[in-house]
C-alpha positions as CSV (number, residue, x, y, z in Angstrom):
1,X,-24.0,-10.8,47.4
2,X,-20.9,-9.0,48.6
3,X,-20.9,-11.0,51.7
4,X,-21.3,-14.4,49.9
5,X,-18.6,-13.4,47.3
6,X,-16.0,-12.4,49.9
7,X,-16.7,-15.7,51.5
8,X,-16.0,-17.6,48.5
9,X,-12.6,-15.6,47.9
10,X,-11.5,-16.2,51.6
11,X,-12.3,-19.9,51.4
12,X,-10.5,-20.0,47.9
13,X,-7.3,-18.1,49.2
14,X,-7.1,-19.8,52.5
15,X,-7.3,-23.3,51.2
16,X,-4.6,-22.7,48.7
17,X,-2.4,-21.3,51.1
18,X,-2.4,-24.6,53.1
19,X,-1.9,-26.9,50.4
20,X,0.9,-29.3,51.2
21,X,2.7,-29.0,48.1
22,X,5.1,-26.5,49.2
23,X,5.6,-28.0,52.6
24,X,6.7,-31.3,51.4
25,X,9.0,-30.2,48.9
26,X,10.7,-27.7,51.5
27,X,11.1,-30.8,53.9
28,X,12.5,-33.1,51.4
29,X,14.9,-30.6,50.2
30,X,16.6,-30.8,53.9
31,X,16.6,-34.2,54.1
32,X,19.5,-36.5,53.5
33,X,18.4,-40.1,52.7
34,X,20.9,-43.5,53.4
35,X,22.1,-45.2,50.4
36,X,19.3,-47.9,50.5
37,X,15.9,-48.1,48.7
38,X,13.2,-45.4,49.4
39,X,9.8,-46.5,49.8
40,X,6.8,-44.0,49.6
41,X,3.9,-44.7,51.8
42,X,1.0,-42.0,51.8
43,X,-1.9,-42.5,53.7
44,X,-4.8,-40.0,54.4
45,X,-7.2,-37.6,52.6
46,X,-4.2,-35.4,51.5
47,X,-2.1,-38.5,50.7
48,X,-2.2,-38.2,46.7
49,X,-1.1,-34.4,46.9
50,X,1.6,-35.1,49.1
51,X,2.9,-38.2,47.1
52,X,2.8,-36.1,43.9
53,X,5.1,-33.5,45.6
54,X,7.1,-36.0,47.0
55,X,7.5,-37.7,43.7
56,X,8.4,-34.4,41.7
57,X,11.3,-34.1,44.2
58,X,12.6,-37.7,44.4
59,X,11.8,-38.9,40.9
60,X,13.8,-42.0,40.3
61,X,15.2,-42.1,43.5
62,X,12.2,-43.8,44.6
63,X,12.1,-47.5,44.5
64,X,8.4,-47.8,44.6
65,X,5.5,-46.3,46.4
66,X,1.8,-46.4,47.4
67,X,-1.1,-44.0,48.0
68,X,-3.9,-45.2,50.2
69,X,-6.6,-42.4,49.9
70,X,-10.7,-41.6,50.3
71,X,-12.5,-42.5,47.3
72,X,-12.5,-39.7,44.9
73,X,-9.2,-38.3,46.0
74,X,-7.1,-39.6,43.4
75,X,-6.3,-37.0,40.7
76,X,-4.1,-38.8,38.3
77,X,-1.2,-41.2,38.1
78,X,2.0,-40.8,39.6
79,X,4.9,-42.2,38.0
80,X,6.1,-45.2,40.0
81,X,3.2,-45.1,42.6
82,X,0.3,-47.2,42.9
83,X,-2.6,-45.4,44.2
84,X,-5.7,-47.2,46.2
85,X,-8.8,-45.6,47.4
86,X,-10.8,-46.6,50.4
87,X,-13.7,-46.1,52.9
88,X,-13.9,-43.0,55.3
89,X,-14.6,-42.6,57.9
90,X,-15.3,-46.5,58.5
91,X,-12.8,-48.5,56.9
92,X,-14.0,-51.1,54.3
93,X,-12.3,-53.8,51.9
94,X,-10.3,-51.1,50.0
95,X,-8.7,-49.8,53.2
96,X,-7.7,-53.6,54.2
97,X,-6.7,-54.2,50.6
98,X,-4.4,-51.2,50.4
99,X,-2.9,-51.7,53.6
100,X,-1.9,-55.0,52.9
101,X,-0.3,-53.8,49.8
102,X,1.8,-51.1,52.1
103,X,2.5,-54.2,54.4
104,X,3.9,-56.3,51.4
105,X,6.1,-53.5,50.0
106,X,7.8,-53.1,53.3
107,X,8.0,-56.4,54.7
108,X,11.4,-57.2,53.8
109,X,13.6,-54.0,54.7
110,X,17.3,-53.3,55.4
111,X,18.7,-50.8,58.1
112,X,20.1,-48.9,55.0
113,X,16.6,-48.3,53.2
114,X,14.0,-45.5,54.2
115,X,10.4,-45.5,54.2
116,X,8.9,-42.0,53.5
117,X,5.6,-42.0,55.1
118,X,3.5,-39.2,54.2
119,X,0.6,-38.8,56.6
120,X,-2.6,-36.7,56.7
121,X,-6.0,-36.7,58.6
122,X,-8.3,-39.7,57.6
123,X,-5.6,-42.4,57.9
124,X,-7.5,-44.1,61.0
125,X,-10.3,-45.5,58.6
126,X,-7.8,-45.6,55.4
127,X,-4.8,-47.5,56.9
128,X,-6.1,-50.5,58.6
129,X,-5.4,-54.3,59.4
130,X,-7.9,-55.3,62.1
131,X,-6.9,-57.5,65.1
132,X,-10.8,-58.3,65.3
133,X,-13.2,-59.2,62.7
134,X,-13.9,-56.5,60.0
135,X,-17.5,-56.5,61.0
136,X,-16.9,-55.7,64.5
137,X,-14.3,-52.9,63.7
138,X,-16.6,-51.2,61.4
139,X,-19.5,-51.7,64.2
140,X,-17.2,-49.9,66.7
141,X,-16.1,-47.2,64.7
142,X,-19.9,-46.5,63.9
143,X,-20.7,-46.5,67.5
144,X,-17.7,-44.0,68.5
145,X,-19.0,-41.9,65.7
146,X,-22.6,-41.9,66.7
147,X,-22.0,-41.2,70.5
148,X,-20.0,-38.0,69.7
149,X,-16.2,-39.3,71.0
150,X,-13.9,-36.8,69.9
151,X,-11.0,-37.8,67.6
152,X,-8.5,-38.4,70.5
153,X,-10.9,-40.8,72.1
154,X,-11.7,-42.7,69.0
155,X,-7.9,-43.2,68.1
156,X,-7.4,-44.3,71.7
157,X,-9.7,-47.1,70.8
158,X,-9.0,-47.9,67.2
159,X,-5.3,-48.1,67.5
160,X,-5.5,-50.9,70.1
161,X,-7.8,-52.9,67.7
162,X,-5.3,-52.5,64.5
163,X,-2.0,-54.2,63.6
164,X,-0.8,-51.0,61.9
165,X,-1.7,-47.8,64.5
166,X,-0.2,-46.8,67.8
167,X,3.4,-47.2,66.6
168,X,3.0,-50.9,65.0
169,X,3.6,-49.6,61.4
170,X,7.2,-48.3,62.2
171,X,7.9,-51.5,64.1
172,X,7.0,-53.5,61.2
173,X,9.3,-51.2,58.9
174,X,12.4,-51.9,61.3
175,X,15.4,-52.1,60.9
176,X,14.6,-49.4,58.2
177,X,14.3,-45.8,59.0
178,X,10.9,-44.1,58.9
179,X,10.9,-40.7,57.5
180,X,7.4,-39.5,58.4
181,X,5.9,-35.9,57.1
182,X,2.5,-35.2,58.8
183,X,-0.3,-33.0,57.8
184,X,-2.0,-32.6,61.2
185,X,-5.7,-32.6,61.7
186,X,-5.9,-32.7,65.5
187,X,-5.8,-29.9,67.8
188,X,-2.0,-29.4,69.3
189,X,-0.6,-31.8,66.7
190,X,-0.3,-34.8,69.0
191,X,1.5,-37.2,66.6
192,X,0.5,-40.4,68.4
193,X,-3.1,-39.3,67.6
194,X,-2.9,-38.3,63.8
195,X,-4.4,-41.2,61.9
196,X,-3.9,-43.1,65.2
197,X,-0.3,-42.7,64.9
198,X,1.0,-45.5,63.0
199,X,4.9,-44.4,63.3
200,X,4.7,-42.7,66.7
201,X,5.0,-44.0,70.3
202,X,1.7,-44.1,71.7
203,X,1.0,-41.9,74.8
204,X,-2.5,-43.3,75.8
205,X,-2.7,-46.3,78.1
206,X,-5.1,-49.3,78.2
207,X,-6.7,-47.9,81.0
208,X,-8.1,-44.9,79.4
209,X,-9.1,-47.2,76.4
210,X,-11.1,-49.2,78.8
211,X,-12.4,-46.2,80.4
212,X,-14.0,-45.0,77.2
213,X,-15.7,-48.3,76.7
214,X,-17.5,-47.5,80.1
215,X,-18.2,-43.7,79.3
216,X,-19.9,-44.4,75.9
217,X,-21.5,-47.6,76.8
218,X,-19.7,-49.4,73.8
219,X,-20.7,-52.8,72.9
220,X,-17.6,-55.1,72.2
221,X,-16.4,-58.5,72.1
222,X,-14.2,-60.4,74.7
223,X,-11.7,-60.5,71.7
224,X,-11.9,-56.7,71.4
225,X,-11.5,-56.2,75.1
226,X,-8.2,-58.2,74.9
227,X,-7.0,-56.0,72.3
228,X,-7.6,-53.0,74.6
229,X,-5.9,-54.6,77.4
230,X,-2.8,-55.2,75.4
231,X,0.0,-52.2,75.4
232,X,1.0,-50.3,72.6
233,X,4.5,-49.3,71.9
234,X,5.9,-46.4,74.3
235,X,9.2,-45.9,72.2
236,X,10.5,-46.0,68.8
237,X,14.1,-45.7,67.5
238,X,13.9,-45.7,63.7
239,X,11.4,-42.7,63.2
240,X,12.0,-39.0,62.6
241,X,8.8,-37.0,62.2
242,X,8.2,-33.3,61.1
243,X,4.9,-31.7,61.3
244,X,4.4,-29.7,57.7
245,X,0.7,-28.1,58.3
246,X,-2.1,-27.5,61.0
247,X,-5.2,-25.5,61.7
248,X,-3.2,-22.4,63.2
249,X,-1.8,-22.0,59.5
250,X,-5.3,-22.4,58.2
251,X,-6.8,-19.7,60.6
252,X,-3.8,-17.2,59.7
253,X,-4.6,-17.9,56.0
254,X,-8.2,-16.7,56.3
255,X,-6.8,-13.8,58.7
256,X,-4.7,-12.7,56.0
257,X,-7.4,-12.9,53.2
258,X,-10.0,-11.1,55.4
259,X,-7.6,-8.4,55.9
260,X,-7.0,-7.9,52.4
261,X,-10.8,-7.6,51.5
262,X,-11.1,-5.0,54.0
263,X,-12.0,-6.6,57.2
264,X,-10.5,-6.3,60.3
265,X,-9.8,-10.0,61.5
266,X,-10.0,-11.6,65.0
267,X,-8.7,-15.0,65.4
268,X,-11.0,-16.2,68.3
269,X,-9.4,-19.5,68.7
270,X,-7.6,-22.3,66.8
271,X,-8.5,-25.0,69.7
272,X,-12.4,-25.0,68.8
273,X,-13.4,-28.2,70.5
274,X,-17.3,-28.4,71.6
275,X,-20.6,-29.5,69.9
276,X,-21.1,-28.1,66.6
277,X,-24.3,-26.7,67.3
278,X,-22.8,-24.9,70.4
279,X,-20.2,-23.5,68.1
280,X,-23.0,-22.1,65.5
281,X,-24.9,-20.5,68.5
282,X,-21.7,-19.0,70.1
283,X,-20.5,-17.3,66.5
284,X,-24.1,-16.1,66.1
285,X,-24.0,-14.6,69.3
286,X,-21.0,-12.2,68.3
287,X,-23.0,-11.1,65.5
288,X,-25.8,-9.7,67.8
289,X,-23.2,-7.9,69.7
290,X,-21.4,-6.3,66.9
291,X,-24.7,-5.9,64.6
292,X,-24.3,-2.0,64.4
293,X,-20.3,-1.9,63.7
294,X,-19.2,0.9,61.7
295,X,-16.0,-1.1,60.4
296,X,-16.2,-4.6,58.8
297,X,-15.3,-7.2,61.1
298,X,-14.3,-10.9,60.5
299,X,-14.2,-13.6,63.5
300,X,-12.5,-16.8,62.8
301,X,-12.4,-20.0,64.7
302,X,-10.7,-23.1,63.9
303,X,-10.8,-26.6,65.6
304,X,-12.9,-29.6,65.1
305,X,-16.5,-29.9,66.6
306,X,-18.5,-32.9,67.2
307,X,-22.0,-34.1,66.4
308,X,-24.2,-36.4,68.3
309,X,-25.8,-38.3,65.9
310,X,-29.7,-38.4,66.8
311,X,-31.6,-38.7,63.4
312,X,-30.5,-40.4,60.2
313,X,-30.3,-37.4,58.0
314,X,-27.7,-36.3,55.9
315,X,-24.8,-33.8,57.0
316,X,-21.5,-32.9,58.7
317,X,-20.2,-31.0,61.8
318,X,-19.5,-27.8,59.6
319,X,-23.1,-28.1,58.2
320,X,-24.6,-27.8,61.6
321,X,-22.5,-25.1,62.7
322,X,-23.6,-23.0,59.8
323,X,-27.3,-24.3,60.2
324,X,-27.2,-23.6,64.1
325,X,-25.9,-20.0,63.4
326,X,-28.6,-19.4,61.1
327,X,-30.9,-19.2,63.9
328,X,-29.0,-16.7,65.6
329,X,-28.1,-14.8,62.8
330,X,-31.9,-14.2,61.7
331,X,-32.8,-10.7,60.6
332,X,-29.1,-9.5,61.1
333,X,-28.7,-8.0,57.7
334,X,-25.1,-7.5,57.7
335,X,-23.9,-10.8,58.8
336,X,-22.9,-14.2,57.2
337,X,-21.1,-17.1,58.4
338,X,-19.3,-20.1,56.8
339,X,-17.7,-23.1,58.2
340,X,-15.8,-25.8,56.0
341,X,-13.6,-28.9,56.3
342,X,-10.5,-28.1,54.9
343,X,-10.2,-31.5,53.0
344,X,-13.5,-30.6,51.1
345,X,-15.5,-33.1,52.5
346,X,-17.9,-32.9,55.6
347,X,-19.3,-35.7,57.0
348,X,-20.4,-38.4,54.6
349,X,-21.3,-35.9,52.0
350,X,-19.8,-34.0,48.8
351,X,-20.2,-30.8,50.6
352,X,-17.3,-29.2,52.4
353,X,-19.5,-27.2,54.6
354,X,-22.2,-24.2,54.8
355,X,-23.0,-20.9,54.1
356,X,-25.6,-18.9,56.0
357,X,-26.7,-15.1,56.4
358,X,-29.5,-13.3,58.3
359,X,-32.2,-14.5,55.8
360,X,-31.2,-18.1,55.8
361,X,-34.0,-18.9,58.5
362,X,-36.7,-17.0,56.6
363,X,-35.7,-18.3,53.1
364,X,-36.2,-22.1,55.1
365,X,-39.2,-21.1,56.7
366,X,-40.7,-20.1,53.3
367,X,-39.9,-23.5,51.9
368,X,-41.6,-25.1,55.0
369,X,-38.3,-26.2,56.7
370,X,-37.9,-25.8,60.4
371,X,-34.1,-25.4,61.5
372,X,-34.8,-26.9,64.8
373,X,-36.2,-30.1,63.3
374,X,-33.6,-30.4,60.7
375,X,-31.1,-30.5,63.3
376,X,-32.7,-32.9,65.6
377,X,-32.7,-35.0,62.3
378,X,-29.2,-34.2,61.7
379,X,-30.3,-33.2,58.1
380,X,-28.3,-30.1,57.5
381,X,-27.2,-31.1,53.9
382,X,-30.9,-30.9,52.5
383,X,-31.9,-28.0,54.1
384,X,-28.9,-26.1,53.1
385,X,-29.0,-27.5,49.6
386,X,-32.6,-26.0,49.4
387,X,-31.6,-22.5,50.3
388,X,-28.2,-22.6,48.2
389,X,-26.0,-23.0,51.3
390,X,-24.0,-25.8,50.6
391,X,-20.2,-25.2,50.2
392,X,-18.6,-27.3,47.2
393,X,-15.1,-27.3,46.8
394,X,-14.0,-31.0,46.0
395,X,-11.2,-32.6,47.2
396,X,-8.9,-29.9,48.1
397,X,-5.6,-31.7,48.7
398,X,-5.1,-30.7,52.2
399,X,-6.6,-31.8,55.7
400,X,-6.0,-29.3,58.7
401,X,-9.2,-29.3,60.7
402,X,-12.0,-27.1,60.1
403,X,-12.3,-23.2,59.9
404,X,-15.6,-21.0,60.5
405,X,-15.6,-17.5,59.8
406,X,-18.4,-14.9,60.8
407,X,-18.1,-11.7,58.4
408,X,-19.7,-8.6,59.7
409,X,-20.1,-5.6,57.1
410,X,-19.7,-2.0,58.6
411,X,-22.2,0.6,58.4
412,X,-20.0,2.7,56.5
413,X,-19.3,0.2,53.8
414,X,-21.7,-0.1,50.6
415,X,-22.1,-3.5,51.3
């Protein structure tokens, strides 16, 4: 129970330290706006939190504002700001309705106006005006999710099928300035890939997009192919962007709390980029090496893994990391692992991720559950629910990738 209690404390404190509130306020305190109108547009899973912080700073200086975020992520009214909720990870009618409202509000701007663009992960699905039929866009998005394409590959395709991605929203706002505060959910913080870069010049090419169609055998129409053959903006002169948070900060926050709880922390990477199951297996192998440790250790890995969908179960990449790790942790009574999405949602579930320890595999077997089969069915959610391994945080207000932490209790500790 001590390991579980420590895990919950690390999760709580780490997430608190990467909330965007203070970063947004600090960035705005250093910004001098032109004399014209200021329109707030907040898009992404952390949009409500970022918009609320901005409104607290700018108040009546805002001419108007729109929040476009995931279902269940609006936490109340924001004065002068209209909130929309929409689908994620596949865009839906709410995405299109909210995007049209944004485009209408920013449709006739002047050079002295400013669009305060608050952007966080999830924006690719939430902020969308498709250049192809909505049904096909949803189908292509689903194909990309199912084939295991990483977020950069997905966005290389999606920005070319959209009227607002790949720098096109910034062009729409011209001649007004776009001042963008970005919460990064992509490794290396590439501005043109976060939420498919609505206000950033695009570094990807048509050739790369077409290569991905062949690589993943995507089924697309001729109209979609023509969109992929149309180049995106490579320069923009009306945009200023600031990165306000990333997975690196999340890993450091976890490191700080682990140390405070008496663990010797090691940040293995903040660039984790592989199959979720491989990540879980790797972290479990570290536990095998250190199972006889005399001091308490914490191994931290941040990033974003991928899942190849084979079954029709319910789960997410962090739940798969945890469940995969449970295989290797079996019988190691001084080890536990958790993996969470910083936004509080892992895949299309209400869980942030999963927690496992050396007894998880046995507990599941006693319930007649085979971890190997569960992973084949991509049904980690139900298995973790059965053994009390789901981590439920609710929407957190931030979105800076994922973090997994392996905890090892030292033999000199009573835990």
